[in-house]
N, C-alpha and C positions, 0 to 999 in steps of 0.2 A: 475503805473502799472512794476512791473518788468520785462525787457528781457533779452535774452542768451545775456550774454555776461557782461550783469552790473556788476562793483564792487559792491559785500556787503555783509552784516557785519548781526553777528545773535544777534539780542540785547540780547540776557538774557546769553550768551555765550561770546561773542566778538568773534566768533568765523569769518574770514574774510577771501575771497573769489572772486573769478569770475562763475558766475551765467552758469552754463553749460549744465542743462538737466532741462527737466521740466516733473513732472507727476500728473496728477491728476486723482481722483482715482470716482467709480461710487457715494461714500457718499459723495460726494462733498468738498474733501481736498486737497491742493491742496498741492506739494511738490517742493523744487526746490538743485539738487544737487550744491552744491560747493564746488569749485578746488583752494585749497589755494595757494598761492606761490610757486613755488622752492624755496627749502634752498640752498643756495648756500655754506653755512659756511658746514653745512651738505652732501651736496650734494644728496642730496634725493628731491622725489614732493613726500608730506603728502597727507596722503590719505582725499578720500573726503566725505563729510558728507549731509545726504538729512536733507532738512529743510523746517517746515512749511511755508508757506505764510505768514502770520503772525507776525513771530516772525522777516522778513526781513527787511531791513530797506537799503537801497539805499547809497550807498557812492561815487559813481562816474557809472552815467550814462553812457554807450557805447554812439561814438556818432554814431548819426542815418547816418543812409546809405543814400547816393546818391545815384538816377536812373539816368545811365547811357546808352545810347545808346550800347547793345550786339553787332550787326551788324546783325541781322537776320531778318526774316521775307522778306529776297527779292526774289520774283518772278521771274525766267527766262522762258521766252516765245519762246519755238521752231519758 
């Protein structure tokens, strides 16, 4: 399962980047917006590409988020 934040690659074109958005259509098609890394040599951010889920392989999963207390939920009684 692809999660937003995963580093991924298109199996066909080898386009690589980070999954930054997900689109799910009524016909069942699922696509992810893949943002390539910033190009330091050219000082530019390459354009992202929408790629079908079936074409994508995960190359470096995003670390699982640790659930930490936020401090919310405290009730004060008068």
